N, CA and C atoms as an extended XYZ file, in Angstrom:
336
Properties=species:S:1:pos:R:3:atomname:S:1:resname:S:1:resid:I:1 pbc="F F F"
N         0.857       -1.172        0.003 N   UNK     1
C         0.000        0.002       -0.002 CA  UNK     1
C         0.896        1.228       -0.001 C   UNK     1
N         0.621        2.171       -0.890 N   UNK     2
C         1.475        3.350       -0.981 CA  UNK     2
C         1.308        4.260        0.244 C   UNK     2
N         2.415        4.843        0.658 N   UNK     3
C         2.392        5.772        1.780 CA  UNK     3
C         3.228        6.989        1.442 C   UNK     3
N         2.902        8.070        2.091 N   UNK     4
C         3.716        9.285        1.982 CA  UNK     4
C         3.726        9.887        0.606 C   UNK     4
N         4.923       10.025        0.047 N   UNK     5
C         5.106       10.693       -1.236 CA  UNK     5
C         4.485        9.906       -2.384 C   UNK     5
N         4.451        8.590       -2.281 N   UNK     6
C         3.837        7.777       -3.326 CA  UNK     6
C         2.345        8.094       -3.441 C   UNK     6
N         1.689        8.245       -2.299 N   UNK     7
C         0.262        8.546       -2.280 CA  UNK     7
C        -0.021        9.910       -2.891 C   UNK     7
N         0.813       10.875       -2.581 N   UNK     8
C         0.637       12.229       -3.142 CA  UNK     8
C         0.815       12.184       -4.659 C   UNK     8
N         1.804       11.440       -5.127 N   UNK     9
C         2.049       11.318       -6.563 CA  UNK     9
C         0.845       10.675       -7.260 C   UNK     9
N         0.278        9.638       -6.653 N   UNK    10
C        -0.885        8.965       -7.229 CA  UNK    10
C        -2.082        9.926       -7.305 C   UNK    10
N        -2.291       10.712       -6.261 N   UNK    11
C        -3.392       11.667       -6.257 CA  UNK    11
C        -3.206       12.746       -7.327 C   UNK    11
N        -1.975       13.204       -7.544 N   UNK    12
C        -1.698       14.210       -8.570 CA  UNK    12
C        -1.966       13.634       -9.955 C   UNK    12
N        -1.551       12.378      -10.187 N   UNK    13
C        -1.788       11.741      -11.478 CA  UNK    13
C        -3.290       11.596      -11.729 C   UNK    13
N        -4.037       11.191      -10.699 N   UNK    14
C        -5.496       11.075      -10.851 CA  UNK    14
C        -6.113       12.428      -11.148 C   UNK    14
N        -5.661       13.480      -10.482 N   UNK    15
C        -6.182       14.824      -10.722 CA  UNK    15
C        -5.897       15.286      -12.150 C   UNK    15
N        -4.730       14.990      -12.658 N   UNK    16
C        -4.393       15.370      -14.036 CA  UNK    16
C        -5.273       14.612      -15.023 C   UNK    16
N        -5.506       13.331      -14.769 N   UNK    17
C        -6.372       12.546      -15.669 CA  UNK    17
C        -7.791       13.100      -15.655 C   UNK    17
N        -8.298       13.446      -14.474 N   UNK    18
C        -9.645       14.022      -14.380 CA  UNK    18
C        -9.698       15.354      -15.104 C   UNK    18
N        -8.657       16.145      -14.985 N   UNK    19
C        -8.607       17.440      -15.671 CA  UNK    19
C        -8.643       17.252      -17.184 C   UNK    19
N        -7.926       16.252      -17.689 N   UNK    20
C        -7.920       16.004      -19.127 CA  UNK    20
C        -9.264       15.482      -19.617 C   UNK    20
N        -9.926       14.648      -18.796 N   UNK    21
C       -11.198       14.052      -19.227 CA  UNK    21
C       -12.338       15.056      -19.118 C   UNK    21
N       -12.434       15.739      -18.004 N   UNK    22
C       -13.577       16.634      -17.753 CA  UNK    22
C       -13.369       18.036      -18.310 C   UNK    22
N       -12.153       18.481      -18.390 N   UNK    23
C       -11.884       19.838      -18.868 CA  UNK    23
C       -11.884       20.818      -17.724 C   UNK    23
N       -11.227       21.969      -17.913 N   UNK    24
C       -11.107       22.940      -16.820 CA  UNK    24
C       -12.422       23.633      -16.457 C   UNK    24
N       -13.379       23.674      -17.386 N   UNK    25
C       -14.640       24.353      -17.089 CA  UNK    25
C       -15.513       23.565      -16.117 C   UNK    25
N       -15.399       22.258      -16.138 N   UNK    26
C       -16.252       21.432      -15.289 CA  UNK    26
C       -15.645       21.113      -13.925 C   UNK    26
N       -14.410       21.505      -13.679 N   UNK    27
C       -13.775       21.202      -12.397 CA  UNK    27
C       -14.487       21.829      -11.201 C   UNK    27
N       -14.933       23.098      -11.258 N   UNK    28
C       -15.657       23.637      -10.103 CA  UNK    28
C       -16.926       22.857       -9.781 C   UNK    28
N       -17.664       22.458      -10.811 N   UNK    29
C       -18.884       21.663      -10.584 CA  UNK    29
C       -18.533       20.309       -9.969 C   UNK    29
N       -17.451       19.720      -10.460 N   UNK    30
C       -17.020       18.431       -9.951 CA  UNK    30
C       -16.590       18.538       -8.489 C   UNK    30
N       -15.858       19.587       -8.153 N   UNK    31
C       -15.436       19.803       -6.767 CA  UNK    31
C       -16.613       20.048       -5.852 C   UNK    31
N       -17.596       20.816       -6.340 N   UNK    32
C       -18.791       21.097       -5.530 CA  UNK    32
C       -19.580       19.807       -5.265 C   UNK    32
N       -19.762       18.996       -6.279 N   UNK    33
C       -20.520       17.762       -6.081 CA  UNK    33
C       -19.763       16.788       -5.184 C   UNK    33
N       -18.438       16.760       -5.294 N   UNK    34
C       -17.634       15.913       -4.420 CA  UNK    34
C       -17.742       16.383       -2.971 C   UNK    34
N       -17.692       17.688       -2.763 N   UNK    35
C       -17.836       18.245       -1.410 CA  UNK    35
C       -19.205       17.946       -0.816 C   UNK    35
N       -20.256       18.065       -1.623 N   UNK    36
C       -21.599       17.744       -1.145 CA  UNK    36
C       -21.721       16.261       -0.797 C   UNK    36
N       -21.097       15.431       -1.588 N   UNK    37
C       -21.137       13.987       -1.313 CA  UNK    37
C       -20.444       13.663       -0.001 C   UNK    37
N       -19.286       14.275        0.227 N   UNK    38
C       -18.547       14.020        1.466 CA  UNK    38
C       -19.308       14.532        2.667 C   UNK    38
N       -19.898       15.725        2.570 N   UNK    39
C       -20.652       16.264        3.706 CA  UNK    39
C       -21.904       15.447        3.961 C   UNK    39
N       -22.552       14.955        2.921 N   UNK    40
C       -23.717       14.087        3.105 CA  UNK    40
C       -23.346       12.778        3.775 C   UNK    40
N       -22.195       12.228        3.400 N   UNK    41
C       -21.724       10.993        4.035 CA  UNK    41
C       -21.427       11.224        5.513 C   UNK    41
N       -20.767       12.319        5.826 N   UNK    42
C       -20.463       12.631        7.236 CA  UNK    42
C       -21.749       12.823        8.032 C   UNK    42
N       -22.731       13.517        7.450 N   UNK    43
C       -24.006       13.746        8.125 CA  UNK    43
C       -24.723       12.415        8.390 C   UNK    43
N       -24.704       11.521        7.415 N   UNK    44
C       -25.380       10.241        7.567 CA  UNK    44
C       -24.695        9.376        8.632 C   UNK    44
N       -23.363        9.374        8.657 N   UNK    45
C       -22.681        8.580        9.676 CA  UNK    45
C       -22.888        9.176       11.065 C   UNK    45
N       -22.946       10.487       11.164 N   UNK    46
C       -23.200       11.127       12.460 CA  UNK    46
C       -24.609       10.768       12.954 C   UNK    46
N       -25.596       10.798       12.060 N   UNK    47
C       -26.964       10.447       12.446 CA  UNK    47
C       -27.059        8.979       12.826 C   UNK    47
N       -26.327        8.115       12.128 N   UNK    48
C       -26.344        6.694       12.459 CA  UNK    48
C       -25.714        6.452       13.829 C   UNK    48
N       -24.615        7.172       14.134 N   UNK    49
C       -23.980        7.015       15.438 CA  UNK    49
C       -24.909        7.485       16.553 C   UNK    49
N       -25.608        8.605       16.322 N   UNK    50
C       -26.555        9.095       17.330 CA  UNK    50
C       -27.703        8.126       17.502 C   UNK    50
N       -28.176        7.531       16.408 N   UNK    51
C       -29.258        6.542       16.491 CA  UNK    51
C       -28.812        5.301       17.255 C   UNK    51
N       -27.559        4.880       17.063 N   UNK    52
C       -27.027        3.727       17.796 CA  UNK    52
C       -26.950        4.024       19.285 C   UNK    52
N       -26.540        5.246       19.630 N   UNK    53
C       -26.448        5.614       21.049 CA  UNK    53
C       -27.824        5.621       21.688 C   UNK    53
N       -28.821        6.145       20.980 N   UNK    54
C       -30.191        6.180       21.510 CA  UNK    54
C       -30.732        4.758       21.659 C   UNK    54
N       -30.486        3.914       20.675 N   UNK    55
C       -30.955        2.534       20.738 CA  UNK    55
C       -30.286        1.784       21.885 C   UNK    55
N       -28.997        2.026       22.103 N   UNK    56
C       -28.289        1.358       23.191 CA  UNK    56
C       -28.812        1.818       24.537 C   UNK    56
N       -29.091        3.114       24.688 N   UNK    57
C       -29.611        3.587       25.969 CA  UNK    57
C       -31.029        3.070       26.205 C   UNK    57
N       -31.827        2.944       25.144 N   UNK    58
C       -33.163        2.362       25.290 CA  UNK    58
C       -33.084        0.892       25.672 C   UNK    58
N       -32.119        0.159       25.113 N   UNK    59
C       -31.967       -1.254       25.418 CA  UNK    59
C       -31.550       -1.438       26.872 C   UNK    59
N       -30.677       -0.571       27.370 N   UNK    60
C       -30.252       -0.660       28.766 CA  UNK    60
C       -31.424       -0.360       29.686 C   UNK    60
N       -32.221        0.639       29.354 N   UNK    61
C       -33.377        0.988       30.166 CA  UNK    61
C       -34.409       -0.136       30.155 C   UNK    61
N       -34.639       -0.764       29.005 N   UNK    62
C       -35.590       -1.864       28.903 CA  UNK    62
C       -35.097       -3.081       29.673 C   UNK    62
N       -33.794       -3.355       29.608 N   UNK    63
C       -33.234       -4.491       30.335 CA  UNK    63
C       -33.351       -4.275       31.832 C   UNK    63
N       -33.178       -3.036       32.279 N   UNK    64
C       -33.302       -2.753       33.711 CA  UNK    64
C       -34.745       -2.895       34.163 C   UNK    64
N       -35.704       -2.566       33.291 N   UNK    65
C       -37.119       -2.682       33.658 CA  UNK    65
C       -37.581       -4.130       33.706 C   UNK    65
N       -37.001       -5.003       32.888 N   UNK    66
C       -37.448       -6.387       32.823 CA  UNK    66
C       -36.543       -7.348       33.576 C   UNK    66
N       -35.654       -6.832       34.410 N   UNK    67
C       -34.743       -7.700       35.166 CA  UNK    67
C       -35.534       -8.542       36.151 C   UNK    67
N       -35.091       -9.792       36.368 N   UNK    68
C       -35.747      -10.707       37.308 CA  UNK    68
C       -35.364      -10.283       38.703 C   UNK    68
N       -36.351      -10.028       39.591 N   UNK    69
C       -36.027       -9.528       40.912 CA  UNK    69
C       -35.339      -10.571       41.807 C   UNK    69
N       -35.656      -11.848       41.648 N   UNK    70
C       -35.011      -12.847       42.506 CA  UNK    70
C       -34.259      -13.825       41.653 C   UNK    70
N       -33.153      -14.344       42.156 N   UNK    71
C       -32.346      -15.280       41.396 CA  UNK    71
C       -32.891      -16.688       41.474 C   UNK    71
N       -33.800      -16.971       42.403 N   UNK    72
C       -34.374      -18.309       42.539 CA  UNK    72
C       -35.326      -18.608       41.384 C   UNK    72
N       -35.945      -17.608       40.783 N   UNK    73
C       -36.899      -17.816       39.697 CA  UNK    73
C       -36.187      -18.080       38.375 C   UNK    73
N       -34.952      -17.702       38.233 N   UNK    74
C       -34.234      -17.854       36.969 CA  UNK    74
C       -34.007      -19.316       36.592 C   UNK    74
N       -33.551      -20.224       37.480 N   UNK    75
C       -33.377      -21.613       37.058 CA  UNK    75
C       -34.694      -22.285       36.700 C   UNK    75
N       -35.769      -21.953       37.382 N   UNK    76
C       -37.057      -22.557       37.070 CA  UNK    76
C       -37.536      -22.130       35.689 C   UNK    76
N       -37.324      -20.882       35.326 N   UNK    77
C       -37.734      -20.394       34.016 CA  UNK    77
C       -36.873      -21.025       32.928 C   UNK    77
N       -35.602      -21.249       33.190 N   UNK    78
C       -34.725      -21.838       32.191 CA  UNK    78
C       -35.068      -23.293       31.948 C   UNK    78
N       -35.454      -24.017       32.988 N   UNK    79
C       -35.773      -25.431       32.800 CA  UNK    79
C       -37.128      -25.619       32.153 C   UNK    79
N       -37.996      -24.629       32.193 N   UNK    80
C       -39.330      -24.736       31.608 CA  UNK    80
C       -39.281      -24.617       30.087 C   UNK    80
N       -38.221      -24.065       29.531 N   UNK    81
C       -38.124      -23.895       28.090 CA  UNK    81
C       -37.633      -25.184       27.445 C   UNK    81
N       -38.275      -25.551       26.348 N   UNK    82
C       -37.866      -26.747       25.610 CA  UNK    82
C       -36.673      -26.399       24.728 C   UNK    82
N       -35.756      -27.344       24.520 N   UNK    83
C       -34.621      -27.049       23.640 CA  UNK    83
C       -35.087      -26.885       22.201 C   UNK    83
N       -34.387      -26.054       21.468 N   UNK    84
C       -34.737      -25.800       20.072 CA  UNK    84
C       -34.387      -27.018       19.227 C   UNK    84
N       -35.219      -27.352       18.216 N   UNK    85
C       -34.904      -28.498       17.370 CA  UNK    85
C       -33.661      -28.219       16.521 C   UNK    85
N       -32.882      -29.251       16.297 N   UNK    86
C       -31.644      -29.102       15.537 CA  UNK    86
C       -31.958      -28.968       14.047 C   UNK    86
N       -32.854      -29.810       13.534 N   UNK    87
C       -33.227      -29.756       12.122 CA  UNK    87
C       -34.704      -30.066       11.999 C   UNK    87
N       -35.313      -29.584       10.940 N   UNK    88
C       -36.728      -29.846       10.717 CA  UNK    88
C       -36.921      -31.318       10.337 C   UNK    88
N       -37.981      -31.960       10.791 N   UNK    89
C       -38.205      -33.356       10.436 CA  UNK    89
C       -38.503      -33.484        8.951 C   UNK    89
N       -38.181      -34.662        8.380 N   UNK    90
C       -38.422      -34.889        6.963 CA  UNK    90
C       -39.908      -35.131        6.738 C   UNK    90
N       -40.404      -34.691        5.615 N   UNK    91
C       -41.808      -34.924        5.300 CA  UNK    91
C       -41.992      -36.363        4.839 C   UNK    91
N       -43.219      -36.857        4.920 N   UNK    92
C       -43.482      -38.245        4.540 CA  UNK    92
C       -43.279      -38.456        3.031 C   UNK    92
N       -43.485      -37.436        2.221 N   UNK    93
C       -43.286      -37.560        0.774 CA  UNK    93
C       -41.813      -37.789        0.452 C   UNK    93
N       -40.936      -37.143        1.178 N   UNK    94
C       -39.501      -37.305        0.928 CA  UNK    94
C       -39.047      -38.685        1.360 C   UNK    94
N       -39.659      -39.255        2.415 N   UNK    95
C       -39.268      -40.581        2.873 CA  UNK    95
C       -39.825      -41.658        1.944 C   UNK    95
N       -41.013      -41.437        1.362 N   UNK    96
C       -41.665      -42.449        0.549 CA  UNK    96
C       -41.029      -42.598       -0.823 C   UNK    96
N       -40.513      -41.517       -1.408 N   UNK    97
C       -39.969      -41.618       -2.759 CA  UNK    97
C       -38.520      -41.158       -2.777 C   UNK    97
N       -37.572      -42.068       -2.587 N   UNK    98
C       -36.168      -41.655       -2.663 CA  UNK    98
C       -35.807      -41.298       -4.094 C   UNK    98
N       -34.766      -40.527       -4.250 N   UNK    99
C       -34.341      -40.080       -5.571 CA  UNK    99
C       -33.861      -41.270       -6.385 C   UNK    99
N       -34.232      -41.298       -7.648 N   UNK   100
C       -33.833      -42.379       -8.541 CA  UNK   100
C       -32.354      -42.229       -8.864 C   UNK   100
N       -31.620      -43.345       -8.948 N   UNK   101
C       -30.196      -43.239       -9.263 CA  UNK   101
C       -29.993      -42.764      -10.703 C   UNK   101
N       -28.964      -41.986      -10.894 N   UNK   102
C       -28.630      -41.450      -12.206 CA  UNK   102
C       -27.738      -42.458      -12.906 C   UNK   102
N       -28.129      -42.919      -14.112 N   UNK   103
C       -27.304      -43.921      -14.800 CA  UNK   103
C       -25.968      -43.313      -15.231 C   UNK   103
N       -24.950      -44.084      -15.101 N   UNK   104
C       -23.631      -43.606      -15.524 CA  UNK   104
C       -23.375      -44.102      -16.949 C   UNK   104
N       -22.449      -43.490      -17.646 N   UNK   105
C       -22.199      -43.885      -19.035 CA  UNK   105
C       -21.610      -45.287      -19.139 C   UNK   105
N       -21.189      -45.895      -18.044 N   UNK   106
C       -20.589      -47.242      -18.083 CA  UNK   106
C       -21.615      -48.311      -17.757 C   UNK   106
N       -22.937      -48.016      -17.768 N   UNK   107
C       -23.974      -49.004      -17.468 CA  UNK   107
C       -24.284      -49.897      -18.656 C   UNK   107
N       -23.560      -49.844      -19.710 N   UNK   108
C       -23.787      -50.684      -20.860 CA  UNK   108
C       -24.598      -50.023      -21.937 C   UNK   108
N       -25.028      -48.776      -21.735 N   UNK   109
C       -25.781      -48.076      -22.747 CA  UNK   109
C       -24.811      -47.442      -23.749 C   UNK   109
N       -25.074      -47.560      -25.006 N   UNK   110
C       -24.160      -46.942      -25.993 CA  UNK   110
C       -24.297      -45.435      -25.971 C   UNK   110
N       -23.206      -44.778      -26.199 N   UNK   111
C       -23.190      -43.322      -26.236 CA  UNK   111
C       -23.637      -42.841      -27.616 C   UNK   111
N       -24.282      -41.694      -27.616 N   UNK   112
C       -24.775      -41.153      -28.884 CA  UNK   112
C       -23.714      -40.412      -29.633 C   UNK   112
């Protein structure tokens, strides 16, 4: 990965290529749209971070409201739950009709 002076050189080469492709008249528009894109991205990430903080504080408040007051009730509640099934049972149609074997070219049938 380029660092330092290599990175600056790469950015200058990219800028020159953009200048040749877009022309000098369109550079201000290109810079403005790039700036708007960057500010929009920053705004969106800031709003997402604030939303995560609000959701985390709501989750902590909800967990505190629903906490079990006594520790003796916790083992009884855990034993009352049935374990989750590992896999869904097979249907009777799948058990009744197994897949037919696929003939191989060496079964004595001539090839076309």
